[in-house]
NUDO-767057 format. One record per residue (C-alpha): residue in three letters; x, y, z. Coordinates in Angstrom, 2 decimals. Example, Ala and Ser with C-alpha at 12.3 -4.5 7.8 and 13.67 -1.06 7.14 Angstrom:
{"ALA", {12.30, -4.50, 7.80}}
{"SER", {13.67, -1.06, 7.14}}
//
This chain:
{"MET", {8.64, -0.86, -11.91}}
{"PHE", {4.99, -0.48, -12.73}}
{"LEU", {3.65, -3.53, -14.52}}
{"LEU", {0.40, -3.98, -16.35}}
{"GLU", {-1.14, -7.31, -17.30}}
{"ASP", {0.54, -7.18, -20.69}}
{"GLY", {3.93, -5.81, -19.62}}
{"PRO", {5.58, -2.67, -18.30}}
{"ALA", {3.49, 0.47, -17.93}}
{"PRO", {3.91, 3.20, -20.54}}
{"GLU", {6.36, 5.94, -19.65}}
{"GLU", {3.50, 8.47, -19.56}}
{"MET", {1.71, 6.46, -16.88}}
{"ILE", {4.85, 6.23, -14.75}}
{"LEU", {5.55, 9.94, -15.14}}
{"GLY", {1.94, 10.75, -14.27}}
{"SER", {2.13, 8.59, -11.17}}
{"LEU", {5.31, 10.34, -10.01}}
{"CYS", {3.76, 13.75, -10.63}}
{"GLU", {0.72, 12.77, -8.58}}
{"ALA", {2.72, 11.16, -5.77}}
{"PHE", {5.14, 14.06, -5.38}}
{"ASN", {2.74, 16.84, -6.39}}
{"CYS", {5.09, 18.10, -9.07}}
{"THR", {5.17, 18.93, -12.76}}
{"PRO", {6.53, 16.47, -15.35}}
{"ASP", {9.81, 18.38, -15.74}}
{"VAL", {10.44, 18.06, -12.00}}
{"ALA", {9.42, 14.38, -12.01}}
{"LEU", {11.85, 13.69, -14.86}}
{"ALA", {14.67, 15.19, -12.79}}
{"LEU", {13.98, 12.90, -9.81}}
{"ASP", {16.34, 10.08, -8.96}}
{"ALA", {14.13, 7.19, -10.13}}
{"ARG", {15.48, 4.65, -7.62}}
{"LEU", {14.98, 7.04, -4.69}}
{"ALA", {11.51, 8.06, -5.91}}
{"PHE", {10.35, 4.44, -6.17}}
{"ASN", {11.93, 3.57, -2.81}}
{"ILE", {9.93, 6.42, -1.27}}
{"LEU", {6.75, 5.15, -2.93}}
{"ASP", {7.47, 1.61, -1.68}}
{"ALA", {7.99, 2.96, 1.84}}
{"ARG", {4.68, 4.84, 1.66}}
{"LEU", {2.89, 1.69, 0.53}}
{"ALA", {4.51, -0.33, 3.32}}
{"ARG", {3.40, 2.26, 5.88}}
{"MET", {-0.13, 2.23, 4.49}}
{"ALA", {-0.21, -1.58, 4.64}}
{"ARG", {1.04, -1.52, 8.24}}
{"ASP", {-1.51, 1.10, 9.22}}
{"SER", {-4.25, -0.89, 7.52}}
{"HIS", {-3.20, -4.01, 9.38}}
{"ASN", {-3.28, -2.16, 12.69}}
{"ARG", {-6.71, -0.61, 12.11}}
{"ASP", {-9.53, -1.56, 14.43}}
{"VAL", {-12.10, -3.33, 12.26}}
{"THR", {-14.89, -2.04, 14.54}}
{"GLN", {-14.10, 1.53, 13.43}}
{"MET", {-14.54, 0.73, 9.71}}
{"SER", {-17.66, 1.19, 7.63}}
{"GLU", {-19.50, -1.99, 6.70}}
{"ALA", {-18.02, -1.88, 3.19}}
{"GLU", {-14.47, -1.31, 4.50}}
{"ALA", {-14.85, -4.13, 7.02}}
{"GLY", {-16.07, -6.50, 4.30}}
{"ILE", {-13.10, -5.70, 2.09}}
{"TRP", {-10.71, -5.97, 5.06}}
{"LEU", {-12.08, -9.40, 5.98}}
{"GLU", {-11.78, -10.65, 2.39}}
{"ILE", {-8.17, -9.49, 2.18}}
{"THR", {-7.13, -10.91, 5.53}}
{"ARG", {-8.80, -14.25, 4.81}}
{"ALA", {-7.04, -14.39, 1.44}}
{"LEU", {-3.76, -13.81, 3.28}}
{"GLY", {-4.53, -16.60, 5.74}}
{"ARG", {-5.36, -14.37, 8.69}}
{"THR", {-8.56, -14.39, 10.70}}
{"GLY", {-9.44, -10.76, 9.93}}
{"ASP", {-10.98, -10.24, 13.36}}
{"GLY", {-7.88, -8.71, 14.93}}
{"ALA", {-7.17, -11.82, 17.01}}
{"ASP", {-4.04, -12.53, 14.97}}
{"ARG", {-2.50, -9.15, 15.75}}
{"GLY", {-0.22, -8.56, 18.66}}
{"THR", {-0.31, -5.33, 20.55}}
{"GLU", {0.80, -2.25, 18.64}}
{"GLY", {4.52, -2.29, 18.00}}
{"THR", {4.82, -6.06, 18.22}}
{"ALA", {4.76, -8.75, 15.59}}
{"PRO", {1.45, -10.52, 14.91}}
{"ALA", {0.86, -13.59, 17.03}}
{"GLU", {1.85, -16.89, 15.50}}
{"GLY", {-1.26, -18.81, 14.47}}
//
């Protein structure tokens, strides 16, 4: 469920987000299985988070690297890649 600071998002915002995510018209979005659609969106976000975590900070722009470091520090990670295991493995325990 989409939540805003003051409660659930309006139906129009949710419908618009589905249309954008699935590149479809509102009538098609309304016919989607809501649980499946949101599970797909969650899976996409999880993949994006994983890919972001696995990115090489040296390949980022200065602005991207700054944001990445802020996020990883806020999450209790070093942000320099030292906390990551090799690709396909869990991050090293710190």
